[in-house]
N, C-alpha and C positions, 0 to 999 in steps of 0.2 A: 446532462450533465452537474451533479453537486458542483461546490466550490473543494475544491482540494484541498486539506491539510496537511500539514507535515506534524510527526513525532520529532519535539524537541529531544528525545533521549534516546533516537537513532539516529540525530546530525553522526554524533561521533560513533567511527566508526562504520555508517550505513552508506554516506556521502558515495558520490563516486561509483558506489558497486557495480551499476549495470550499465550507464552511460545510456541510461533512456532519458530522457528527460520533460518533465511536466510541469504546467506552472500554478504553483500550489500558495497559498497561505501560509508564511513564515507566524513562528511563537508572537514575535510582533508586530503581525496585523500587516505587515508586506506584501505583495504578489513578487515571486522571485521565480527564473527555474531552476527548480528540485530533481536529484536524482528520486526517482519510482522508491527507492527502497525507502526512503524518511519519510515516505505518508504515514499517518496514522491508519490505523488497520480501516479504520472504515471508509477512507479516502482510499487506500492500496485497495479494496471491494468492488469500490464503485470505478475505481481504475477499470480493473480487469473487467468485473461483468459491465461496464455500461457501456461496449459496441458490442454485448450479443451475449448468448445464454453461454455460458461454464457452466458446468458437472460440480454438483457440492463436492465429488472427489478428487475433481483438476483444483478447486479452489485453495481444500484439501490440504493437496501436493504446492500451493503455491504460499501460503499460509505459513509449511515445514522449513520451506526454500530459502522463505524473509525471517523466519525468526516469529511468527506473530504466536500468540497464543493457540495454544488446541479450541477445539471450535466444536460445540454439541451438536451443530448444523455441517458440520463437515466431516465430522467423526462415520468412518464405516465400521465402527464395533463387529 
């Protein structure tokens, strides 16, 4: 699994949202335990898909629930 990174813009309001904590690199370069909801989209995707296959449909649902922008590869138009 790649190093997970946070999105500093998500830290306000999303921290402690899920109670599921992961080790990630913060915006100042330190490793810390953070709520999975503050990960940047790439790291969130890595975390969710890193343990096995997840359908594009399910990943799109996760993105919607966690407020990530829509992505053409996960939309089911």
